[in-house]
VOGU-3710 file (C-alpha; in Angstrom, 3 decimals, decimal comma):
1> mleytqrisr> -84,894/9,096/-67,779  -86,803/12,068/-67,371  -85,538/13,096/-71,064  -87,356/10,445/-72,418  -90,046/11,305/-71,872  -92,899/14,211/-72,260  -95,992/15,461/-70,829  -99,376/14,947/-73,055  -100,837/17,880/-74,388  -104,555/18,729/-74,790
11> ggqqsartde> -105,930/20,975/-76,911  -102,625/21,500/-78,260  -101,244/22,995/-75,699  -99,228/21,372/-72,690  -100,494/21,049/-69,363  -98,632/21,443/-65,553  -101,382/19,565/-63,982  -101,730/16,607/-67,194  -100,949/13,491/-64,985  -99,949/11,657/-68,406
21> ieifravadg> -96,613/10,939/-69,762  -95,597/10,203/-73,055  -92,285/7,642/-73,093  -90,075/7,214/-75,785  -87,405/4,965/-74,667  -88,459/1,148/-73,535  -86,563/0,623/-70,280  -85,611/-2,908/-68,961  -86,136/-4,044/-65,119  -83,677/-2,065/-62,040
31> envirigedv> -82,277/0,118/-65,317  -81,001/3,383/-63,769  -81,885/2,359/-60,941  -79,143/1,444/-58,030  -80,487/-1,109/-55,323  -80,027/-1,441/-51,824  -76,331/-2,890/-50,824  -75,206/-2,764/-55,140  -72,437/-0,581/-54,226  -71,784/-1,780/-51,204
41> aqgqvvqarg> -72,895/-3,980/-48,746  -73,279/-3,873/-44,772  -70,812/-5,068/-43,481  -68,585/-4,928/-46,307  -64,578/-2,566/-45,750  -64,768/-0,447/-48,087  -60,794/0,660/-46,823  -58,455/-1,847/-46,228  -55,748/-0,994/-44,057  -52,798/-0,458/-45,775
51> ssmrpaeigg> -54,124/0,661/-48,660  -54,212/4,367/-50,727  -56,066/6,783/-50,378  -56,854/7,878/-54,091  -59,225/9,744/-55,581  -62,350/6,532/-56,234  -61,690/5,606/-52,688  -62,142/9,548/-51,342  -65,306/9,757/-53,175  -66,874/6,251/-52,294
61> lmalgivrvk> -66,569/7,355/-47,897  -67,914/10,702/-48,814  -70,744/8,790/-50,334  -70,867/7,154/-47,065  -71,130/10,188/-45,263  -67,171/9,512/-43,993  -65,891/12,483/-43,435  -62,739/10,989/-41,049  -60,271/8,621/-41,017  -57,227/7,092/-39,501
71> vvrkvrvgll> -54,200/7,368/-41,666  -51,055/6,649/-41,130  -48,002/9,438/-40,444  -45,766/9,939/-43,329  -42,720/8,828/-43,497  -39,840/10,951/-41,772  -36,370/10,280/-44,264  -33,006/12,477/-43,683  -30,894/12,687/-46,496  -27,311/13,507/-45,707
81> atgdevidpr> -24,839/14,106/-48,459  -21,099/13,437/-48,333  -18,020/14,646/-49,717  -15,494/17,871/-49,356  -16,193/17,924/-53,493  -19,277/18,718/-53,026  -21,337/21,991/-53,122  -24,963/23,858/-52,563  -26,545/23,747/-55,958  -26,786/27,551/-55,923
91> qaprpgqvrd> -22,438/27,854/-55,584  -20,832/27,974/-59,015  -18,047/24,867/-58,883  -15,014/25,554/-59,141  -12,441/23,047/-60,618  -12,528/19,766/-58,152  -16,048/20,476/-57,268  -19,808/19,149/-58,171  -23,290/20,398/-57,723  -25,469/18,365/-54,962
101> vnsytlsali> -27,342/16,526/-57,723  -28,618/13,398/-54,839  -30,193/15,346/-51,592  -32,649/16,684/-54,255  -33,503/13,787/-56,720  -34,062/11,642/-53,436  -36,453/14,000/-51,991  -38,705/14,193/-55,025  -38,047/10,670/-54,858  -39,024/10,166/-50,860
111> eksgglakry> -42,126/12,776/-51,530  -43,894/10,802/-54,095  -43,418/7,353/-52,374  -45,273/9,359/-49,253  -41,936/10,203/-47,159  -41,322/13,451/-45,986  -37,812/14,910/-46,687  -35,600/16,026/-44,151  -31,952/17,872/-45,810  -29,228/18,275/-43,570
121> givpdkfdal> -27,304/19,479/-45,741  -23,350/18,711/-46,655  -21,090/16,869/-44,329  -17,299/16,925/-44,998  -15,216/14,262/-44,933  -14,561/13,616/-41,574  -15,650/10,640/-38,889  -17,178/12,948/-36,453  -18,752/15,006/-38,528  -21,271/12,814/-40,792
131> knaaalglse> -21,357/10,815/-37,426  -22,866/13,393/-35,472  -24,964/14,515/-38,146  -26,356/10,849/-38,771  -26,480/10,795/-35,235  -28,941/13,804/-35,600  -30,585/12,349/-38,382  -31,383/9,161/-36,781  -32,935/10,356/-33,771  -35,506/12,459/-35,724
141> cdliiitags> -36,389/10,467/-38,305  -38,083/7,111/-39,144  -34,999/6,521/-41,738  -31,989/7,592/-42,907  -30,129/8,271/-46,387  -26,366/8,510/-46,691  -24,761/9,253/-50,375  -20,992/8,827/-51,233  -18,926/7,949/-48,634  -19,723/4,099/-50,153
151> sastrdmtad> -17,220/2,895/-51,270  -13,463/1,391/-50,381  -11,163/4,608/-50,350  -9,434/5,722/-47,028  -12,239/8,717/-46,803  -14,985/6,802/-47,790  -16,422/5,880/-43,964  -20,392/5,680/-44,111  -20,231/1,890/-43,465  -18,004/2,905/-39,851
161> vmralgapgv> -20,634/5,487/-39,090  -23,448/2,725/-39,800  -21,274/0,680/-37,026  -20,936/3,361/-34,708  -24,608/4,213/-34,727  -26,197/1,428/-33,190  -26,343/-2,366/-32,995  -26,692/-4,614/-35,430  -25,413/-2,013/-38,087  -24,021/-2,626/-41,890
171> lvhgintrpg> -26,066/-6,092/-42,688  -24,887/-5,470/-46,405  -22,065/-3,832/-47,913  -21,957/-4,167/-51,559  -24,709/-6,104/-54,166  -23,915/-7,275/-56,973  -26,084/-4,956/-59,502  -24,937/-2,270/-61,798  -25,247/0,697/-61,204  -24,873/0,739/-57,588
181> kptilgvcds> -22,682/-2,634/-56,582  -21,098/0,051/-53,165  -24,905/0,582/-51,882  -25,187/-0,616/-47,890  -27,930/-1,482/-46,429  -28,062/-0,877/-42,316  -30,207/-1,097/-39,269  -29,254/1,048/-36,423  -31,724/1,040/-32,815  -34,456/-0,445/-34,988
191> kaviglpgnp> -33,698/2,043/-37,573  -33,500/1,832/-41,009  -30,218/3,494/-42,830  -28,795/3,259/-46,335  -25,457/4,276/-47,991  -26,256/4,727/-51,672  -23,407/5,632/-54,444  -22,748/9,406/-54,872  -23,245/9,424/-58,687  -26,601/10,344/-59,210
201> vsalvngylf> -27,520/7,580/-61,707  -26,864/4,858/-59,213  -28,164/6,400/-56,609  -31,301/7,808/-57,824  -31,787/3,828/-59,054  -31,238/1,854/-56,511  -33,258/4,884/-54,601  -36,747/3,176/-56,079  -34,972/-0,626/-55,359  -34,294/0,032/-51,722
211> vvpvieklmg> -35,343/3,410/-50,387  -38,905/3,220/-51,682  -39,752/-0,067/-50,569  -38,769/0,657/-46,896  -40,601/3,834/-47,300  -44,045/1,930/-48,109  -43,103/-1,365/-45,798  -42,604/1,876/-42,735  -46,132/3,165/-43,772  -47,672/-0,211/-43,974
221> vsprpkatvi> -48,520/0,189/-47,629  -50,356/-3,384/-48,743  -48,009/-4,532/-51,974  -49,319/-3,578/-55,453  -47,894/-4,392/-58,550  -45,787/-1,848/-60,478  -47,221/-0,528/-63,410  -44,329/-1,575/-66,276  -44,687/-1,683/-70,128  -43,962/-4,598/-72,226
231> arltvnlpsq> -41,483/-3,565/-75,023  -39,859/-5,208/-78,091  -35,679/-4,323/-77,325  -34,369/-2,282/-79,948  -29,905/-3,042/-79,652  -28,178/-6,478/-77,474  -27,804/-5,852/-74,528  -24,809/-7,279/-73,059  -24,453/-8,226/-69,150  -22,171/-10,554/-66,609
241> agredwwpvk> -23,238/-13,308/-65,327  -24,592/-13,024/-62,118  -24,954/-9,431/-61,841  -28,417/-7,729/-62,169  -27,859/-5,001/-64,454  -30,666/-1,777/-64,192  -30,615/-0,470/-67,825  -32,611/3,654/-68,484  -34,835/3,309/-71,859  -36,661/5,583/-73,465
251> lfpppagrgg> -40,441/3,907/-74,812  -41,078/4,616/-78,542  -44,472/4,148/-80,246  -45,069/0,997/-81,998  -43,072/1,694/-85,709  -45,507/2,067/-89,162  -44,585/-0,694/-91,605  -46,487/-3,184/-93,819  -46,615/-5,727/-91,165  -43,000/-6,638/-90,073
261> rgegetqaep> -41,266/-7,387/-86,915  -41,879/-5,634/-84,089  -45,307/-3,814/-86,259  -47,655/-2,197/-83,454  -45,455/-2,973/-80,510  -43,934/-0,234/-78,391  -40,153/0,160/-78,468  -37,817/-0,290/-75,590  -33,973/1,925/-76,975  -31,183/1,566/-73,745
271> ifgksnlift> -29,754/4,465/-73,108  -26,518/4,812/-73,328  -24,694/6,456/-70,302  -22,342/6,507/-67,278  -23,955/6,947/-63,711  -22,768/10,256/-63,056  -25,018/12,040/-66,013  -28,214/12,578/-64,328  -29,734/13,508/-68,017  -29,472/9,746/-69,227
281> laaadgllri> -31,903/8,910/-66,653  -33,973/12,198/-66,697  -34,456/11,076/-70,656  -35,294/7,319/-69,616  -39,673/6,459/-69,591  -38,865/3,393/-67,236  -36,114/0,823/-66,420  -34,928/-2,661/-67,475  -33,481/-4,856/-66,055  -31,268/-7,875/-66,458
291> hpditglsag> -31,669/-10,596/-64,394  -28,697/-12,289/-62,779  -29,130/-15,570/-64,744  -28,408/-14,611/-68,062  -25,388/-12,572/-69,722  -27,972/-9,814/-71,738  -30,777/-9,456/-73,793  -30,794/-9,405/-77,734  -32,203/-6,958/-80,342  -35,731/-7,913/-80,994
301> emvevyll> -36,991/-9,560/-77,618  -39,810/-8,790/-75,478  -38,756/-7,079/-72,292  -40,504/-5,888/-69,333  -39,972/-1,703/-68,781  -40,663/-1,052/-65,118  -42,254/2,536/-65,696  -40,221/5,172/-63,269
//
């Protein structure tokens, strides 16, 4: 390296014309030299199909002079919010009304996952209105999400609309999870249609579980490990056998102590709240899964938290 050398002076003065230099530091064979093929070999795949264009991959392509590449088109996802009681967030709710939360939380999730969200507004609880809006979305998008209208009341008609949109229609109506039991999974004319619960927490949690994988599949993204943290649970968490529970949790740094149990380990504290309280999820750092084969987790257990 140049900074470990200097030109030898003659007569007390340095001369720019001298070809003699003094070296202050030894150098090993190959040090500070990139050999041919050391970074990438001839014929090596540098950007595999289905891989993401992260900053490092973009830098690698620039180093090779590859300035144009073929990329997948963003998946278009249509969002329909249903319910006579649902209003635009800019409006002041009257008794019995609630602002539309799901269209915006799911839009953000879709954009984060590499999709392109298109909101079709709020559809009233009328079969023809929902069917027409869903049909329009199905013709313009690659995937349709309908929030609310997936339970079993007389006004919950999402499943009927799916059956009317195209074959095969509804594949799954109801899953044994909490939150999100009323979730509907369907395919209409070769396009995925997902019905999510109306409660904001349920909709967003199941958006992570079902919407994101569909977007990644449609984009051809190669499976990548999800970011997780191993932490110690702070309280008991009961569960029902045969049901899969997903709990929002807050992560805390290791507590200062005198070598007791849990010292030096991240702490996972569950956030308790109803599935219609969005700020219970806004306060969370991740989601904790309780496997359906067990009836809960005990305080002090080491658990895996999926980062949001």
